[in-house]
N, C-alpha and C positions, 0 to 999 in steps of 0.2 A: 710747064710751070705748076708748082704745087697748089692744091686747092686752098682757098681761104678757110681757116678753121671755123667751126660752128660751136665748139666747146671752149671753155675758158679755164684750163688748169693753171693754178698759180705757178709763177716762175720758180724754178729750183735753184739751189746753190750752184749746181753744175752749169746751168744756163747763164747765170750771172758770171761765173768764172770764165765760161767760153766767150762771153761778150768782152770781158776785160782782156783776155788773151788776143782776141781779134783786134781790139782797139790798139793794143801795144805792138801788134805784129809789124814787121818791116819788109817782108818779102811779098812780091806780087803787086806792089803799088807803083803807080806812075805819077810823078809830081805834076800838078796842074797849076799851082799858084804858090808863091813863096814871098813872104815879107818878114819883117823883124820878129813879130810876135804871132803871126798867123801863117799856117801852112795847109795846103790842100792837096790830097792825092785821090786818085780813083783807080779802080781795077774792075776787070770783067768778072762776070759771075756765071756759073752754070745753072742758076736758079731763074735767071731772067736776062733778057737782052739789055735791060736797064743796068747800068754800072753801079757799083758800090762807091760811095764817096766818103772820104774821111777828112775831117778838119781838126786841126789842133791849134789851140789858142792859149796864150798866157795872159793872165790878168794880174798885174803886179800889185794892185791895191784893192782887190776885191776878195773878201773872205770866201772860202769854198762853201760854207754853209749858207751864206747870203745868196750866192749864185744858184745853189741848189733850190733854195726857197723861191727865188725869182722864177725859175723854170717850172716850179710846181704850182704856184699859187694861181688858181683859176680866176679869181676876182681881179688880181693884178694884171693878168694876161690881157684882159679887156682894156686895160689902160695903155699898155706899151705895144701890143701887137696890132698894128694898123691893118693887117691883112685879115684878121679874125672877124668873122661874121657872127658865129655862135659857138659855144662850147659848154658841155655839161656832162655829168656822170650819168650813164645809163644804168649801170649795175655795179655795186661794190661787191667784189669777190671776197676779200678779207682786208686786213689792215695795210697790206702792201701790194694789192692788186685790184684793178678795177677795169671796167669797160666804159669808154667814153666816146662822145661825139664831138667832132670839130669840123667847122666849115670855114673856108677861106675865099677871099676875093681873088679872081684871076685877072690877068691883063685884058684890056679891051679886045673884043673879038673872040675870046676864049671863055667857055662856060666855067662858072665857079666850081670848085672842087670841095668834096667833103670826105670825111674819114670816120670809120667806126673802128677803134683800136683797143686792144687789150694792153694795158699799161702796167708795168711792174717796177718797183723801186726798192732800194736797199742802201743803208748806210753802214760802212765798215769801219769800226773804231774811230768814228768822227774824222776820218782822214780821206776815205773814198766814198763818193756819193754817186749812185747809179740810178738811171731812169732808162727803161727800155720799152719799146712798144712794137706791135705788129697788128696788122688788120685782121679783123674777125667779122663774122656775120652775126647780127643780133636781131631777133624777131621784133623787138620794140623800136628799131630804127632802120626800116627798109629804105632802099634807094628812093629818092624823091625827085619830083619834077624840078627842073632848073639847075640841077647839080649833077656832076659826074662823080661817081664814087671811086675815089683813088685807092690805091693799095700800098700800104706801108709793108714792104716785105721784111725789112729789119731796120729799125731806127733806134737810136739811143744816145745818151750822154754819159760820159764818165768824167766826173769832176774830182780833182785831187788837190788837197791842201799842200802848199809848198813850204818847205822848212824855212826859206828866206822870206816868207810872207806872200800873201796873195794866193792865187790858185792857177791851175791849168785845166783846160777842158778839151776832151776829145769827143767829137760829134761824128757819129756814123749814120749814114742814111742810104737806103736803097728803096726808092719810092717810085712806083709806076703811076703816073698821073692819069692813065687810061685815056679814053676818048681818041681823037684823031691825031694827037700830037705825035710826030715821028720820033722814034727812039733816039735817033742821032741828035735831034734837037734837044730832047730831054736830057741826054748825057751832057751836052754842051752847056745848057742853061744851069743845070744843077751845080756843076763844079765852079761856074763863074759867079753864081748867085750866093753860094755858101759864105764867102768872106764878107759879103755885105751885111749879113745878119749879125756879125760880131759887134760892129759899132752900135747897133741898136740894142743888142743884149747888154753890152757894157754900160750904156747910159741907163738902161732899165735897172740893172743890178745896183748901181751906185745910188739910184733914187729910192730903191725898195725899202731900206730901213726906216726912212722918214715917212714914207707912205704907209707902211705896215703899222707904225706906231699910232696911226690915226684910224686904222681899219681893222678891227678885231685882232689886236696884236698877239693874243694868246691862242688864236685859232690856227693851228698848223697840224692838221690830221696826218699829213705825210711824215711827220716827225715821231709818230707813236712807235 
């Protein structure tokens, strides 16, 4: 398995293009879940025993920009993400890349997990909205007692505006929770848990415009 990076070069256009191509790819995936507006696939990887999971969802009445803002806004995440314990920016690299910390509650009997990720984002012609992340090591946020430091090998969102209205989102994740959790269980839980986040995200996105209007409405640094 590749070492977790200790440097933080900004994401390149080629890396964004590679993520889009991977999100749009159709070969190598095995269907894990299928519903009218939500589909989930997974595939094995030569980078880790943890599978890559891909989720595609259609939101008929949510604007792509609103969904993108919902995913980005750190203050609003504290409102809708019930799993979140803490989240903050450790280091801003430039206007489209940063290193951040995120910790999350785990089920009873399992240690809470935390992440230190480099995150990169891009908007293409106000039609495609991308957010990508991968784990890094940062001296200001070493591993700490009470948490297992998980590894995001490759995670990201591709949100697209639909010509008929609304948007569609492709979510890619390959995340190793570390600790004692067996890989087989990780692969099973990840692909069954993924659809459950859609209902929560849809409700959050629909409520975001009203919430944002009352909470620093012009403060959207991810839109610069």
